[in-house]
C-alpha positions as CSV (number, residue, x, y, z in Angstrom):
1,E,-7.5,-69.5,-11.5
2,L,-8.3,-69.0,-15.3
3,K,-9.8,-65.6,-14.4
4,L,-6.2,-64.7,-12.9
5,K,-4.3,-66.0,-15.9
6,D,-6.6,-64.0,-18.1
7,E,-6.0,-60.8,-16.0
8,E,-2.1,-61.5,-16.0
9,C,-2.1,-62.1,-19.8
10,E,-4.1,-58.8,-20.3
11,R,-1.6,-56.9,-18.0
12,L,1.3,-58.5,-19.9
13,S,-0.3,-57.6,-23.2
14,K,-0.8,-54.0,-22.0
15,V,2.9,-53.9,-20.9
16,R,4.0,-55.4,-24.3
17,D,2.0,-52.7,-26.1
18,Q,3.3,-49.9,-24.1
19,L,7.0,-51.2,-24.4
20,G,6.3,-51.4,-28.2
21,Q,4.9,-47.9,-28.6
22,E,7.9,-46.4,-26.4
23,L,10.3,-48.5,-28.5
24,E,8.7,-47.0,-31.7
25,E,8.7,-43.5,-30.2
26,L,12.3,-44.1,-29.2
27,T,13.2,-45.3,-32.6
28,A,11.6,-42.5,-34.4
29,S,13.4,-40.0,-32.1
30,L,16.6,-41.6,-32.8
31,F,16.0,-41.7,-36.4
32,E,15.1,-38.0,-36.4
33,E,18.0,-37.0,-34.3
34,A,20.5,-39.1,-36.7
35,H,18.8,-37.4,-39.6
36,K,19.3,-33.8,-38.0
37,M,22.9,-34.6,-37.2
38,V,23.6,-35.9,-40.8
39,K,22.0,-32.7,-42.3
40,E,24.0,-30.5,-39.9
41,A,27.2,-32.5,-40.8
42,N,26.6,-32.0,-44.6
43,V,25.7,-28.4,-44.0
44,K,29.0,-27.8,-42.2
45,Q,31.0,-29.8,-44.7
46,A,29.5,-27.7,-47.5
47,A,30.4,-24.5,-45.7
48,A,33.9,-25.7,-45.1
49,E,34.3,-26.7,-48.7
50,K,33.1,-23.4,-49.7
51,Q,35.7,-21.6,-47.3
52,L,38.5,-23.8,-48.5
53,K,37.8,-23.0,-52.1
54,E,37.7,-19.2,-51.3
55,A,40.9,-19.5,-49.2
56,Q,42.7,-21.4,-51.9
57,G,41.4,-18.7,-54.4
58,K,42.8,-15.9,-52.1
59,I,46.1,-17.9,-51.8
60,D,46.5,-18.3,-55.5
61,V,45.8,-14.5,-56.1
62,L,48.3,-13.5,-53.3
63,Q,50.9,-16.0,-54.7
64,A,50.5,-14.3,-58.1
65,E,50.8,-10.8,-56.7
66,V,53.9,-12.0,-54.7
67,A,55.5,-13.4,-57.7
68,A,54.8,-10.4,-59.9
69,L,56.1,-8.1,-57.2
70,K,59.1,-10.2,-56.8
71,T,59.7,-10.1,-60.7
72,L,59.3,-6.2,-60.4
73,V,61.9,-5.5,-57.5
74,L,64.3,-8.1,-58.9
75,S,64.3,-6.9,-62.5
76,T,67.7,-5.5,-63.0
77,S,69.6,-5.2,-66.2
78,P,73.1,-7.2,-66.0
79,T,76.1,-5.1,-66.7
80,S,77.4,-5.6,-70.1
81,P,81.0,-7.0,-70.4
82,T,83.3,-4.6,-72.2
83,K,83.9,-5.5,-75.7
84,E,87.3,-6.1,-77.0
85,F,88.7,-3.8,-79.8
86,Q,88.6,-5.6,-82.9
87,S,92.4,-6.3,-84.2
88,G,93.7,-7.2,-87.5
89,G,91.6,-4.8,-89.7
90,R,93.4,-2.9,-92.4
91,T,93.6,0.8,-92.3
92,P,93.0,2.4,-95.7
93,F,95.7,4.5,-97.2
94,K,95.6,6.8,-100.1
95,K,97.0,5.6,-103.5
96,G,100.9,6.3,-103.7
97,H,101.8,6.0,-100.0
98,A,103.4,2.9,-98.5
99,R,102.3,1.6,-95.3
100,N,104.8,1.7,-92.5
101,K,105.0,-1.8,-91.0
102,S,106.7,-0.9,-88.0
103,T,104.1,1.9,-87.2
104,S,101.3,-0.5,-88.1
105,S,102.5,-3.2,-85.7
106,A,103.2,-0.6,-83.1
107,M,99.5,0.8,-83.3
108,G,98.3,-2.9,-83.2
109,G,100.2,-3.5,-80.1
110,S,98.8,-0.5,-78.4
111,H,95.3,-1.6,-79.1
112,Q,96.0,-5.0,-77.7
113,D,97.6,-3.2,-74.7
114,L,94.7,-1.0,-74.1
115,T,92.3,-3.8,-74.6
116,M,93.9,-5.7,-71.9
117,M,94.0,-2.8,-69.6
118,Q,90.1,-2.5,-69.6
119,P,88.9,-3.4,-66.2
120,I,86.4,-6.3,-65.7
121,V,83.4,-4.8,-63.7
122,K,80.7,-6.8,-61.7
123,D,78.0,-5.6,-59.6
124,C,78.8,-5.8,-55.9
125,K,76.6,-5.0,-52.7
126,E,77.2,-4.9,-49.0
127,A,74.6,-4.1,-46.3
128,D,74.9,-1.1,-44.3
129,L,74.7,-2.4,-40.7
130,S,72.7,0.5,-39.3
131,L,70.1,0.0,-42.0
132,Y,70.2,-3.8,-41.7
133,N,69.6,-3.6,-38.1
134,D,66.9,-1.1,-38.2
135,F,65.0,-3.4,-40.9
136,R,65.5,-6.5,-38.6
137,S,64.0,-4.6,-35.6
138,W,61.2,-3.3,-37.8
139,K,60.6,-6.9,-39.3
140,D,60.1,-8.2,-35.8
141,E,57.2,-6.0,-35.0
142,P,56.3,-4.4,-38.5
143,T,54.4,-1.3,-38.3
144,M,53.1,1.5,-40.9
145,D,53.9,4.1,-38.3
146,R,56.3,6.6,-40.2
147,T,57.9,7.6,-37.0
148,C,59.7,4.2,-36.4
149,P,63.4,4.5,-37.1
150,F,63.4,2.3,-40.1
151,L,60.5,4.2,-42.0
152,D,61.5,7.6,-40.6
153,K,64.8,7.4,-42.6
154,I,63.1,6.3,-45.8
155,Y,60.6,8.9,-45.5
156,R,63.3,11.6,-45.1
157,E,65.8,10.4,-47.7
158,D,63.4,8.7,-50.4
159,I,59.5,9.1,-50.0
160,F,59.3,12.9,-49.2
161,P,61.9,13.9,-52.0
162,C,60.2,11.5,-54.4
163,L,56.8,12.9,-53.9
164,T,57.8,16.6,-53.5
165,F,56.1,18.5,-56.4
166,S,55.5,22.4,-57.2
167,K,51.8,21.7,-56.3
168,S,52.6,21.1,-52.7
169,E,49.1,20.8,-51.5
170,L,48.1,18.2,-54.1
171,A,51.5,16.5,-53.2
172,S,50.7,15.9,-49.7
173,A,47.3,14.5,-50.7
174,V,48.8,12.1,-53.1
175,L,51.1,11.1,-50.3
176,E,48.2,10.6,-47.9
177,A,46.5,8.5,-50.6
178,V,49.5,6.3,-51.0
179,E,49.9,5.6,-47.4
180,N,46.1,4.8,-47.0
181,N,46.3,2.6,-50.2
182,T,43.4,4.6,-51.9
183,L,45.3,5.9,-54.8
184,S,44.4,4.8,-58.4
185,I,46.2,5.5,-61.7
186,E,44.5,4.9,-64.9
187,P,45.6,5.6,-68.6
188,V,43.7,8.2,-70.5
189,G,43.2,8.8,-74.2
190,L,44.5,11.9,-75.6
191,Q,41.9,14.3,-76.4
192,P,41.7,17.8,-77.8
193,V,41.9,20.6,-75.3
194,R,38.7,22.2,-76.5
195,F,36.7,19.3,-75.3
196,V,38.2,19.1,-71.8
197,K,35.8,19.9,-69.0
198,A,36.3,22.7,-66.7
199,S,36.8,20.6,-63.7
200,A,39.5,18.7,-65.6
201,V,41.3,22.0,-66.5
202,E,41.5,22.6,-62.9
203,C,43.2,19.4,-62.4
204,G,45.6,19.6,-65.1
205,G,44.9,18.3,-68.6
206,P,46.2,16.0,-71.4
207,K,48.8,18.6,-72.1
208,K,49.4,20.0,-68.5
209,C,50.5,18.0,-65.4
210,A,48.6,18.7,-62.2
211,L,51.5,18.0,-60.1
212,S,54.3,19.9,-61.7
213,G,52.2,22.6,-63.5
214,Q,54.4,22.3,-66.5
215,S,53.0,21.7,-70.1
216,K,53.6,18.0,-70.6
217,S,51.9,15.3,-72.6
218,C,49.9,13.4,-69.9
219,K,48.8,9.8,-70.7
220,H,47.7,8.8,-67.2
221,R,45.5,10.5,-64.5
222,I,45.2,9.9,-60.8
223,K,42.2,9.6,-58.5
224,L,42.5,10.3,-54.7
225,G,40.2,7.9,-52.5
226,D,36.5,8.7,-53.1
227,S,37.2,12.1,-54.6
228,S,35.4,12.5,-58.0
229,S,38.3,14.7,-59.4
230,Y,40.9,13.3,-61.7
231,Y,44.5,14.9,-62.0
232,Y,46.4,14.4,-65.1
233,I,50.2,13.5,-64.7
234,S,53.0,13.4,-66.8
235,P,55.2,10.0,-67.2
236,F,58.0,11.5,-65.1
237,C,55.6,12.2,-62.0
238,R,53.8,8.9,-62.7
239,Y,56.9,7.0,-62.2
240,R,57.9,8.8,-59.2
241,I,54.6,7.8,-57.6
242,T,54.5,4.2,-58.8
243,S,58.0,3.7,-57.2
244,V,56.7,4.8,-53.8
245,C,53.5,2.8,-54.3
246,N,55.7,-0.5,-55.0
247,F,57.7,0.3,-51.8
248,F,54.5,0.5,-49.8
249,T,52.9,-2.6,-51.4
250,Y,56.1,-4.6,-50.5
251,I,56.4,-3.6,-46.9
252,R,52.5,-4.0,-46.6
253,Y,53.1,-7.7,-47.7
254,I,55.7,-8.1,-45.0
255,Q,53.4,-6.5,-42.5
256,Q,50.6,-9.0,-43.2
257,G,53.0,-12.0,-43.2
258,L,52.5,-12.7,-47.0
259,L,56.2,-13.3,-47.8
260,K,57.0,-16.4,-45.5
261,Q,58.9,-18.1,-48.2
262,Q,61.6,-15.3,-48.1
263,D,64.2,-14.9,-45.5
264,V,65.2,-11.6,-43.9
265,D,68.1,-10.9,-46.0
266,Q,66.1,-11.5,-49.2
267,M,63.5,-9.0,-47.8
268,F,66.1,-6.5,-46.9
269,W,67.7,-6.5,-50.4
270,E,64.4,-6.1,-52.0
271,V,63.5,-3.0,-49.8
272,M,67.0,-1.7,-50.8
273,Q,66.2,-2.3,-54.6
274,L,62.8,-0.4,-54.2
275,R,64.7,2.4,-52.4
276,R,67.0,2.4,-55.4
277,E,64.1,2.8,-57.7
278,M,62.7,5.8,-55.7
279,S,66.2,7.4,-55.7
280,L,66.5,7.1,-59.5
281,A,63.1,8.5,-59.9
282,K,63.6,11.6,-57.7
283,L,66.9,12.3,-59.8
284,G,65.1,12.2,-63.0
285,Y,65.4,8.7,-64.3
286,Y,62.2,7.2,-65.3
287,K,60.6,4.7,-67.5
288,E,57.8,5.6,-70.1
289,E,55.4,3.2,-71.6
290,L,55.4,3.4,-75.5
């Protein structure tokens, strides 16, 4: 009987040892799995935080660009009110001549009447329904395809005339670079003509515009895509190019959905303002950096 009890105790002891070993292995496995899960969670959290910081940085940059662009397209000079004629001033007379009071009062009255007749002018605007409807249709499905009705009209009326220069081949290359967003403009220091390289002379120079072919003081030069050539341009040509670039930049922002804080009416009038800048540029009005 004692022998049976010893055998039973030995068997139970083995079972206990086996269960203890299995429990230790299970505990170690669970601990290892938990450690692995915590490590993966930390890695994912770090990656998410990094992506969040990058996204916030991109948002800040885009918001700054949008704010700068909005300031650019909305910067219009207010109409100055008509100044009233100053009355009550004395007209000098030569010595020895008497001043005719009736004539003086009549002249003063005519000045006052003329002042009262001056019209009060304010800026007004009214949307062309055809243009507005074309823009709304384009806004619903924005595309950079120049054949769509909205862009086709702007190309014909503003972009093509604004980027038409005497050097037609180079002008076509400039338009293509603007469309592909690969054109860069940079200021250049004026240098004596004798130090200009041969390649630079072929592309204009500090005293000759590569687009118009005219002898003009060129303070900027352009580079098209990956080309190694630079083309010197006059302030007038530069303003025509930048007015078109500003238009393309804004409609790209609309296409990319970066102007969610603006409604369709605000977008439409900012597009009209950019078209106005292109129209003024093609007519010869431009702003030059001093």
